[in-house]
C-alpha positions in Angstrom: 105.3 113.3 92.5 108.1 110.8 93.8 111.2 112.0 95.7 114.3 110.1 95.7 116.1 110.8 99.0 119.7 110.7 98.4 122.6 111.2 101.3 126.4 110.4 100.3 127.0 106.9 100.0 124.1 105.6 98.9 123.8 102.6 96.8 123.5 103.4 93.1 121.9 100.3 92.1 118.9 100.9 94.6 118.1 104.3 93.4 118.6 104.0 89.4 117.0 100.9 88.6 114.0 102.2 90.5 114.2 105.4 89.3 114.5 103.9 85.3 111.4 101.9 85.8 109.3 104.8 87.0 110.9 107.2 84.1 109.6 104.4 81.6 106.3 104.6 83.3 106.4 108.1 83.0 106.0 109.1 86.6 107.7 112.9 87.5 110.7 112.2 89.9 112.9 114.8 91.8 116.4 113.9 93.6 116.4 115.4 96.7 120.2 115.4 98.6 120.6 115.3 101.9 123.3 118.0 102.6 123.9 119.3 99.1 122.6 119.3 95.7 125.7 117.2 94.7 125.5 113.7 96.2 128.4 110.9 95.8 127.5 107.5 95.9 128.9 104.5 97.5 130.9 103.7 94.0 132.2 107.4 93.5 129.5 108.2 91.2 128.3 112.0 91.8 124.4 112.5 91.1 123.2 116.3 90.9 119.8 116.6 92.7 116.7 118.9 92.0 116.3 119.9 95.8 117.8 119.5 99.0 115.7 117.3 101.6 114.7 120.1 103.8 112.8 121.6 100.8 110.6 118.6 99.9 107.0 119.0 100.6 104.9 115.7 100.2 101.1 115.0 100.1 98.9 111.9 99.7 99.4 110.5 96.6 103.2 111.6 96.6 105.8 109.0 97.5 109.2 109.1 98.8 112.2 106.7 97.7 114.5 105.9 100.3 117.8 103.8 98.9 119.8 101.7 100.8 124.0 101.5 101.3 126.2 102.5 103.9 127.1 105.2 104.7 124.3 106.4 103.1 121.5 105.4 105.4 123.5 106.8 108.7 124.0 109.9 106.2 120.3 109.8 105.4 119.1 109.7 108.9 121.3 113.0 110.2 120.2 114.9 107.1 118.2 118.1 108.1 114.5 117.9 107.7 114.6 114.2 107.0 113.0 113.0 110.3 110.1 116.1 109.6 109.2 114.9 106.4 109.3 111.1 107.1 106.8 111.5 109.8 104.9 114.5 107.7 105.0 111.7 104.8 103.1 109.3 107.2 100.9 111.2 108.4 99.5 112.6 105.1 99.2 109.3 103.4 102.0 109.8 101.1 103.8 106.6 100.2 107.1 105.4 101.8 109.7 102.9 99.8 112.6 101.9 101.3 115.2 99.2 100.4 118.3 97.3 101.7 119.2 98.9 104.9 116.6 102.0 104.8 113.7 100.2 106.1 115.8 100.3 109.5 114.8 104.1 109.3 111.4 103.4 109.3 111.5 100.7 112.1 113.9 103.1 114.5 110.7 105.6 114.1 108.2 102.8 115.0 106.6 103.4 111.1 106.6 99.7 110.8 104.2 98.3 113.7 102.0 96.1 113.1 103.2 96.1 109.3 105.1 93.3 106.9 108.2 94.4 106.0 111.7 93.3 104.8 115.4 94.6 104.7 118.8 93.6 104.0 119.8 90.2 105.4 120.9 90.7 109.3 119.3 93.9 109.6 115.8 92.7 110.3 116.0 92.9 114.0 116.0 96.8 113.5 112.5 96.6 111.8 110.7 97.5 114.9 107.4 96.2 115.4 107.3 94.6 111.4 106.2 91.0 110.6 109.3 90.3 108.6 108.9 88.7 105.3 111.1 86.4 103.2 110.6 87.9 99.9 112.1 90.4 97.4 109.6 93.3 98.0 106.4 94.0 100.1 103.8 96.3 100.4 101.7 97.0 103.2 99.3 100.0 103.1 101.7 103.0 102.3 104.9 101.2 103.1 106.6 99.7 100.3 110.2 97.7 101.6 112.7 95.7 99.4 115.6 93.3 100.4 118.9 94.8 98.6 120.3 96.0 95.2 119.4 92.5 93.9 115.7 93.5 94.0 116.0 96.8 92.7 114.4 96.2 89.6 111.5 94.2 91.7 110.9 97.2 93.8 111.1 99.5 90.9 108.5 97.7 89.5 106.2 97.5 92.3 106.6 101.0 92.9 105.4 101.6 89.1 102.6 99.1 90.1 101.7 101.4 93.2 101.3 104.7 90.9 100.4 103.8 87.6 98.7 100.0 88.0 99.8 96.7 87.1 99.1 97.1 83.3 101.7 99.7 83.1 104.0 98.0 85.6 103.3 94.8 83.1 104.5 96.7 80.0 107.2 98.3 81.7 108.7 94.8 82.6 108.2 93.6 79.1 109.5 96.9 77.7 113.1 95.9 79.6 112.8 92.0 78.9 112.8 91.2 82.7 
Protein backbone atom coordinates (compact mmCIF):
# COMPACT_ATOMS: atom_id res chain seq x y z
CA UNK A 1 0.00 0.00 0.00
CA UNK A 2 1.16 3.53 -0.77
CA UNK A 3 0.07 6.37 1.50
CA UNK A 4 0.30 9.98 0.37
CA UNK A 5 0.49 12.19 3.47
CA UNK A 6 -1.17 15.54 2.78
CA UNK A 7 -1.27 18.71 4.87
CA UNK A 8 -2.78 22.09 4.03
CA UNK A 9 -0.47 23.97 1.68
CA UNK A 10 1.16 20.97 -0.02
CA UNK A 11 2.37 21.39 -3.62
CA UNK A 12 -0.25 19.60 -5.71
CA UNK A 13 2.03 18.69 -8.64
CA UNK A 14 4.30 16.82 -6.22
CA UNK A 15 1.37 14.64 -5.19
CA UNK A 16 -0.75 14.40 -8.34
CA UNK A 17 1.99 13.47 -10.83
CA UNK A 18 3.47 10.64 -8.71
CA UNK A 19 -0.08 9.52 -7.83
CA UNK A 20 -0.90 9.34 -11.55
CA UNK A 21 2.24 7.32 -12.39
CA UNK A 22 1.48 4.86 -9.57
CA UNK A 23 -2.18 4.52 -10.62
CA UNK A 24 -1.13 3.75 -14.19
CA UNK A 25 1.05 0.97 -12.76
CA UNK A 26 -1.87 -0.51 -10.83
CA UNK A 27 -0.57 0.38 -7.37
CA UNK A 28 -3.07 0.63 -4.50
CA UNK A 29 -3.00 4.13 -2.96
CA UNK A 30 -4.61 5.91 -0.02
CA UNK A 31 -4.58 9.63 0.74
CA UNK A 32 -4.07 10.53 4.40
CA UNK A 33 -4.85 14.01 5.67
CA UNK A 34 -2.96 15.73 8.46
CA UNK A 35 -5.80 17.31 10.42
CA UNK A 36 -8.85 16.71 8.27
CA UNK A 37 -10.11 14.51 5.48
CA UNK A 38 -10.35 17.63 3.31
CA UNK A 39 -6.93 19.12 2.60
CA UNK A 40 -6.36 22.31 0.63
CA UNK A 41 -3.23 22.38 -1.51
CA UNK A 42 -0.98 25.39 -2.10
CA UNK A 43 -3.10 26.67 -4.99
CA UNK A 44 -6.52 26.14 -3.44
CA UNK A 45 -7.65 22.78 -4.80
CA UNK A 46 -9.25 20.66 -2.07
CA UNK A 47 -8.40 16.96 -1.93
CA UNK A 48 -10.66 14.55 -0.06
CA UNK A 49 -8.58 11.97 1.78
CA UNK A 50 -9.40 8.39 2.68
CA UNK A 51 -8.12 8.60 6.24
CA UNK A 52 -6.14 10.68 8.72
CA UNK A 53 -2.39 10.32 9.16
CA UNK A 54 -2.84 9.18 12.75
CA UNK A 55 -4.78 6.14 11.43
CA UNK A 56 -2.14 4.98 8.92
CA UNK A 57 -0.37 1.71 9.72
CA UNK A 58 2.65 0.67 7.66
CA UNK A 59 4.79 -2.42 7.34
CA UNK A 60 7.65 -3.63 5.16
CA UNK A 61 6.87 -3.18 1.48
CA UNK A 62 4.51 -0.26 2.07
CA UNK A 63 5.43 3.28 1.05
CA UNK A 64 4.68 6.72 2.42
CA UNK A 65 4.97 9.69 0.07
CA UNK A 66 5.61 13.20 1.37
CA UNK A 67 4.89 16.03 -1.08
CA UNK A 68 6.65 19.33 -0.47
CA UNK A 69 5.33 22.86 -0.58
CA UNK A 70 5.19 25.63 1.95
CA UNK A 71 3.29 25.75 4.27
CA UNK A 72 2.52 22.07 3.58
CA UNK A 73 5.81 20.74 4.94
CA UNK A 74 5.68 22.55 8.31
CA UNK A 75 1.98 21.65 8.60
CA UNK A 76 2.80 17.99 7.95
CA UNK A 77 5.58 18.15 10.54
CA UNK A 78 3.03 19.23 13.18
CA UNK A 79 0.37 16.66 12.25
CA UNK A 80 -0.81 14.29 14.94
CA UNK A 81 0.86 10.92 14.50
CA UNK A 82 3.27 12.05 11.76
CA UNK A 83 6.50 11.65 13.71
CA UNK A 84 5.49 8.23 15.03
CA UNK A 85 4.42 7.08 11.55
CA UNK A 86 7.68 8.23 9.99
CA UNK A 87 9.80 6.44 12.59
CA UNK A 88 7.64 3.30 12.41
CA UNK A 89 7.92 3.26 8.62
CA UNK A 90 11.69 3.58 8.83
CA UNK A 91 12.08 0.78 11.39
CA UNK A 92 9.65 -1.48 9.55
CA UNK A 93 11.62 -1.16 6.32
CA UNK A 94 8.80 0.61 4.52
CA UNK A 95 9.76 2.98 1.71
CA UNK A 96 9.79 6.69 2.49
CA UNK A 97 9.58 8.99 -0.53
CA UNK A 98 9.91 12.77 -0.15
CA UNK A 99 10.07 15.55 -2.72
CA UNK A 100 11.05 19.25 -2.71
CA UNK A 101 11.17 20.58 0.88
CA UNK A 102 9.78 17.35 2.38
CA UNK A 103 13.20 15.59 2.61
CA UNK A 104 14.04 18.17 5.30
CA UNK A 105 11.54 16.35 7.53
CA UNK A 106 13.72 13.25 7.22
CA UNK A 107 16.92 15.22 7.79
CA UNK A 108 15.47 16.86 10.91
CA UNK A 109 14.92 13.39 12.40
CA UNK A 110 18.34 12.02 11.45
CA UNK A 111 16.84 9.55 8.95
CA UNK A 112 19.23 10.61 6.15
CA UNK A 113 22.52 9.99 7.97
CA UNK A 114 24.90 8.27 5.57
CA UNK A 115 22.32 8.26 2.77
CA UNK A 116 22.33 9.99 -0.62
CA UNK A 117 19.55 12.56 -0.91
CA UNK A 118 18.35 15.67 -2.74
CA UNK A 119 15.86 18.41 -1.90
CA UNK A 120 14.70 21.81 -3.09
CA UNK A 121 17.69 24.09 -3.87
CA UNK A 122 18.66 26.01 -0.76
CA UNK A 123 17.29 23.45 1.71
CA UNK A 124 20.15 20.97 1.38
CA UNK A 125 21.63 22.20 4.66
CA UNK A 126 18.61 20.73 6.42
CA UNK A 127 19.39 17.19 5.20
CA UNK A 128 21.48 16.43 8.28
CA UNK A 129 24.10 13.75 7.63
CA UNK A 130 23.10 13.15 4.00
CA UNK A 131 25.40 12.99 1.00
CA UNK A 132 23.81 15.61 -1.26
CA UNK A 133 23.34 14.54 -4.87
CA UNK A 134 22.86 16.84 -7.85
CA UNK A 135 20.15 14.89 -9.64
CA UNK A 136 16.39 14.83 -10.12
CA UNK A 137 15.69 11.75 -8.00
CA UNK A 138 17.87 9.58 -5.79
CA UNK A 139 17.14 6.28 -4.08
CA UNK A 140 19.27 5.02 -1.22
CA UNK A 141 17.85 1.88 0.36
CA UNK A 142 14.29 2.54 1.47
CA UNK A 143 14.59 6.35 1.08
CA UNK A 144 13.68 8.07 -2.20
CA UNK A 145 14.10 11.85 -2.51
CA UNK A 146 13.50 14.29 -5.33
CA UNK A 147 14.26 17.93 -6.06
CA UNK A 148 11.05 19.86 -6.81
CA UNK A 149 7.74 20.10 -8.68
CA UNK A 150 9.62 19.99 -11.99
CA UNK A 151 10.94 16.52 -11.13
CA UNK A 152 7.59 15.09 -9.98
CA UNK A 153 7.13 12.85 -13.03
CA UNK A 154 10.65 11.43 -12.64
CA UNK A 155 9.89 10.94 -8.94
CA UNK A 156 6.66 9.10 -9.74
CA UNK A 157 8.36 6.86 -12.27
CA UNK A 158 11.05 5.99 -9.73
CA UNK A 159 8.34 5.05 -7.21
CA UNK A 160 6.80 2.77 -9.84
CA UNK A 161 10.23 1.25 -10.53
CA UNK A 162 10.78 0.58 -6.82
CA UNK A 163 7.37 -1.07 -6.33
CA UNK A 164 6.71 -2.72 -9.71
CA UNK A 165 10.08 -2.97 -11.47
CA UNK A 166 11.84 -1.22 -14.30
CA UNK A 167 9.78 -2.83 -17.06
CA UNK A 168 6.50 -1.49 -15.64
CA UNK A 169 8.08 1.93 -15.05
CA UNK A 170 9.24 1.99 -18.69
CA UNK A 171 5.72 1.07 -19.88
CA UNK A 172 4.19 3.88 -17.81
CA UNK A 173 6.83 6.31 -19.13
CA UNK A 174 5.98 5.33 -22.71
CA UNK A 175 2.23 5.53 -22.09
CA UNK A 176 2.53 9.20 -21.07
CA UNK A 177 5.06 9.97 -23.85
CA UNK A 178 7.70 11.01 -21.34
